[in-house]
VOGU-3710 file (C-alpha; in Angstrom, 3 decimals, decimal comma):
1> mprqvsgnpk> 57,394/156,809/138,784  57,558/153,028/139,089  60,414/151,328/137,547  60,213/149,527/134,308  60,021/145,879/135,371  61,209/144,172/132,170  62,439/144,510/128,662  58,866/143,854/127,516  58,167/147,281/126,068  61,096/147,179/123,783
11> aamkmflegy> 60,287/143,574/122,951  56,637/144,481/122,097  57,821/147,408/119,858  60,292/145,127/118,104  57,557/142,500/117,469  55,168/145,017/116,202  57,849/146,236/113,700  58,353/142,661/112,580  54,693/142,678/111,345  52,673/141,592/114,197
21> ncaqavlvcc> 49,649/143,784/115,183  49,589/146,023/118,239  47,607/143,697/120,336  49,590/140,652/119,487  52,797/142,466/120,352  51,645/143,632/123,853  49,941/140,352/124,701  52,779/138,079/123,722  55,457/140,103/125,343  53,399/141,000/128,580
31> geryglpret> 51,633/137,550/128,720  54,625/135,315/128,943  55,041/135,841/132,584  51,651/134,286/133,160  52,256/131,306/131,319  50,474/132,401/128,070  52,106/130,520/125,176  53,357/132,824/122,389  51,336/130,995/119,672  48,091/131,371/121,748
41> airvgqafgg> 48,732/134,970/122,361  49,272/135,451/118,673  46,151/133,776/117,710  43,974/135,587/120,405  45,275/139,015/119,614  44,804/138,628/115,733  41,541/140,395/115,324  42,421/143,406/117,792  44,917/145,263/115,550  43,845/148,556/113,857
51> gmgktgnvcg> 41,362/149,414/116,629  39,627/146,062/116,828  39,280/144,529/113,563  40,584/147,578/111,750  37,539/149,496/112,771  39,541/152,306/114,380  37,908/151,838/117,883  40,017/150,944/120,887  43,715/150,803/119,954  44,922/147,178/119,839
61> avtgalmvvg> 47,810/148,011/122,192  45,287/148,939/124,751  43,144/145,712/124,245  46,382/143,696/124,369  47,247/145,296/127,839  43,794/144,665/129,035  43,954/141,045/128,185  47,133/140,921/130,333  45,087/142,461/133,259  42,763/139,322/132,686
71> lqcavtdgsd> 45,741/137,079/133,047  46,675/138,727/136,255  43,285/138,802/137,670  41,630/135,702/136,350  38,182/135,063/137,924  37,796/131,174/138,014  34,774/131,601/140,165  32,066/133,531/138,635  30,776/134,836/142,039  34,074/136,248/142,988
81> saakqeahrl> 33,068/139,962/142,834  36,352/141,148/144,660  38,455/139,704/141,749  36,268/141,322/139,199  36,396/144,721/140,959  40,258/144,484/141,207  40,361/143,640/137,299  38,266/146,678/136,611  40,293/148,882/138,907  43,555/147,786/137,213
91> aqefmarfka> 42,090/148,190/133,823  40,689/151,681/134,569  44,050/152,758/135,927  45,795/151,494/132,793  43,429/153,346/130,536  43,652/156,534/132,414  47,442/156,385/132,229  47,619/155,609/128,582  44,965/158,301/127,757  46,712/161,093/129,896
101> lhgsllcrel> 49,885/160,275/127,841  48,425/159,965/124,377  45,033/161,825/124,613  42,808/159,157/123,508  42,199/155,204/123,544  40,830/155,289/120,028  42,940/154,023/117,157  41,360/156,616/114,793  42,024/159,535/117,013  45,627/158,478/117,917
111> ldcdlstkeg> 46,462/158,082/114,261  44,498/160,866/112,916  42,948/158,649/110,362  40,162/155,934/110,180  41,583/152,618/109,118  38,190/151,209/108,525  37,600/153,558/105,336  39,224/153,235/102,092  40,306/156,987/102,489  41,699/156,432/106,029
121> sakahetgvt> 43,733/153,415/104,958  45,181/155,263/102,070  46,094/158,264/104,251  47,782/155,869/106,766  49,886/154,176/103,946  50,766/157,396/102,259  51,799/159,232/105,561  53,425/156,026/107,073  51,492/156,971/110,208  51,406/153,355/111,563
131> kavcpglvrd> 55,040/152,917/111,347  55,709/156,361/112,895  53,123/156,449/115,605  52,181/152,776/116,627  55,473/151,449/117,817  55,475/154,189/120,336  51,778/153,283/121,511  52,846/149,587/121,725  55,746/150,443/123,740  53,969/152,764/126,020
141> aakiieevlf> 51,100/150,271/126,603  53,491/147,487/127,561  55,362/149,827/129,885  52,223/151,271/131,633  50,456/147,788/131,949  53,645/146,500/133,640  53,894/149,483/136,004  50,196/149,147/136,945  50,581/145,335/137,668  53,942/145,819/139,335
151> lkeqchetk> 52,286/148,300/141,828  49,656/145,845/142,467  52,126/143,238/143,252  54,045/145,577/145,473  50,900/146,332/147,456  50,231/142,573/148,145  53,953/142,051/149,095  53,672/144,766/151,757  50,476/143,562/153,260
//
């Protein structure tokens, strides 16, 4: 198992517990190493919490991590198909690991309630599921994306 490369998983979890959403927490903490300003990351991640705009779709921690892949593999030339393929490969690796660990990528499945409905939001509030489950999802997303990107960096260093 690759080593954890920073304190970002714990920092992301702490940030989530301070009131930021899951996408913001992962993007802020893992995006720093790529020069992404904190305020920009907070703004960019704002609409992705609760499974993309509180629709229960893809978990915000997952989307935050995928944005970090974009920072690592940014394509500045639209014809750079190799960089695009590398970004897709890393995104797929991250998603496969996250899903293997948690069983789903979807917020409504991870939380066992649909935040997009009045009933689902009420259930989440009553059970405290977002406080119980989401911090671990945020921590794991930050850890997995760092492992995936660390492995990529190690491969490039040995070539």
